[in-house]
N, C-alpha and C positions, 0 to 999 in steps of 0.2 A: 642465561639459560633458563627456559621454563621448566618447572617441575614435571618430570615425566609422567609421574602418577597422576597429577591434575590434568595433564592432556589427555591421557587415556581415559580418565573418568568422564571428561567432556565430550570426547569423541564417542564413548559408549552412549552418552546422552543423546547425541545428534544422529547416530548411525540409523535409526529407525525412519528418520525424514530424509535421508540422503537420496534414495531412489527417486522420491518426488522432487526433491530440489534439482537434482540433475536433470531430470525429464522436463521440468519447467524451463531451466536454462537452455536445454537443447531446442525445445519448441521456440523460445524467444529468439535465441541466436541463429538457429538453423544449422550451425556448425558444431560438431562434436568437440573440436579444439577450443573454440570460445566457450563453449558450456562448461568444459572441464576447468578452464581458467576462472570462470564466474563462480562455479561451486567452490573452488578452493578458496577464493578470497572472501566469500560470503561466510564460509566456516571460520576464517582468521578474524573477520570483522566481529562476528558474534563472540568469539573467544576474547577478544580485546575489549569488549563492551561496547562495540559500535552498532549492535542489533537495534531494532526499532523497539522502543519502550512503549508501555501502555497496553500491550497485548499479550497474549500467551507465547510461551517460548517457540513453540512451533510456527505460530503465525508470524511472529518476530523474524525467524529464520526465512520464511517465505518472503516477506517483506524486503528483507535485506538482499536476498538472492535476485528478486525481481528487479530492484533498482541497479544492482551491478551488471546484470545480464542485459538490461536495456541500454546501459552506457555501452557496453561492449559491442552490442548490436549496431548501434547508431553512431558509435565514436569513431576514433582514428583507426581502430583495428577492424571496423566493419569491412566484410568482403574478403578478409585474410584466409578464412577458412573454407573448405569445401562444403557445400550445402549437403548435409548427411541425414537431416531429419526425415523419417520415412513413415509417420503416422503414429496412431495409437493402437495399442494392443490390449483387448479387453477380455479374451476368451468368448464366453457365450454371452456377454452382456448385451441386451437388445439395442441400448442406446448406441454403444460402441460399433455394434454391427451395422447400424444405420449410418454412423458417421463414416465407417470404413468404405461405404459405397459412393461417398463424395469424392471429388477430386482432391488431390493433395493439398492445393492452396486453400480449399475451403476446411479440410480436416485441421490445417494449421490454425486458421482463423477461429474455429470452435475450440481448439485447444487452448489458444491464447485467452479467449474470451471466458470460458467455463472453467479452465483449469488454473489460469494464471491471473484471472480477475482484471484483465486490461480493457480499457475503454475501446470504443470503435476507432477513435482518432489515433490512438497509439498503435492499434493493430494495423491500420492503414500505412503508417509510416514504417513499420517492420516488414510488411509484406509488400510495399510498393504499390499499394492499391489507394482507393479513396475511401474516405469514411462513409459516404453514401453507399458505395458498393459493399463494403463490409457489413453495414446494418441491413442492407437487402439480403445478403447471403445468410446472416444470423436469423432473420424474420422467416425466410423460406424454409430453413431447417426446422426452426421451431413449429411452425405449421405441420410440416411432414412429421416430425417426432410426435406432436400432439395427436395426429390421425392415427399413427401406427401404434402408440403406446396407450392411447385412450385417456391421456392426461386432460383434465378439465381445468382451464384457467391458465393464462399466460405465466403466472408466478409458480404454479405447481410444476408445469412443464419444464421451466427453466431451472427449477431446484432439482428435478430428476435428471436432467442433463448434466448439471454441475456435480451432483454426486457420482454419477458414472464416470465423467472425465477425471475427477479427483482420484478415483479409485484406480483408473487406468494409469495415471501419471505416478501413482504410488508403487507400481509394480516394477521390479528391477528389469531394465532394458539391457540388450546385449551391447549397446554402444558404451553403457557406463563402465569406467574403470573398475578394477577390483577394490574391495574395502581396504585391503593392505596398501594398495598404491595410493589411494586417497588419503589414507592416514599418514603415510610417508611424506606426501607433498604437504599436507596440513602441518605436520609436525615441524617440517623444515621451515616453512613460512613462519608459523607462530613463533619459533625461537628467535627471529629477527625482530618481533613485537612491533613491526611497523609495516604499513602499506603505502609506499611512497606516492602513488597517483592519486588513488580514490579517497584516501583518508583526509589529505589535505583539502581536497575540493569540499568534502562533507563538512570539515570543521569550519571552513569559510562560509558555507551556506548556513550553518547553524548560527553563526555570528550575525549574519545579515539578518535572519529571520528575528534575532533577538532585538536588533536595532530597529527594525521595522515595528516591532510590537511596541517598543518604547515611544516611538515617533507617533504611532496611532493613540496610545494613551495620553500623550502631550496634547495632541489636536483635540481630543474629547474633553480634556480638562480645560483647555482655552476656550472652547465653544460654550462649555457649561458656565465659565465665569463671565463670558460677554453676553449670554442671553439671560443671565440672572436678573430678574426684575429689582429695581432699586426702590428702597423705601422712600415715600413722598414726604417733604418736610411738613411738620404740623405748624398751621398758621396760628396767629395769637387768637383770631376769632374761634378757631377749632378748639383751641386749648381752653378758652373761656367757657365754651358750650360744653365741653367734657367736664369742667369743674362744677358748672351749675347742675349738670345731671347728677354728679356725685352727691352734691349738697342736697338735692331733692331725694335722693335715695337714702341718704343718712337720716333725714327728717322723717321719712316714712318708717324707718326702722324704728325711730324713737317714739313715734305715734303709736306704733304696734305694741311697744312695751308698756 
């Protein structure tokens, strides 16, 4: 059994990020049922030390959640849950107001791109569209947003859209379970200290990455050995010439003295 106080302390640390994590999962999966499942296991993986390293704690949670949600949306359970995602809510935010005027599939593509950080190809797989179509939707909205918001430059406009979408995802949604229900599910799973399906896949993937890195290092080492220039043998004539040059140099030194 895991220590209850430790579980509560960890949950208190992740609580501020839970609305954003759930809304990300809901946008990626489209289904509330799969979103709850993805959120639950993302919290457990981070608790068990499976979160992405090398980044901040919250970004690590986002990275872990994103990977699990995509696996659920595209994996064996895809299509199990009813599509329940109904757009972003952002109050009086001008960017979110613009997004709300778009059709729901476009709103979802914008949420996946600017809120979840997914590339066009991945968005296309999740939405059943093509990467070219997704890119065109994004470009069209960016041009419209730039005109409406007066943003100068593509980078500045994209940053403004991303900030607004992240803020919208960070707001609690009516579809999200209560914090007490999320904690009970998390504590129950954490007590088992394992995740049968996803954890094994990730361990195998990391082992394969390590083997690949070692193979690449071996290839580079062999290439360096094979292309290293070899020293030319010194002929007797060359050796005699060098000895003569050394003798002349010594004679010159004696003359200077």
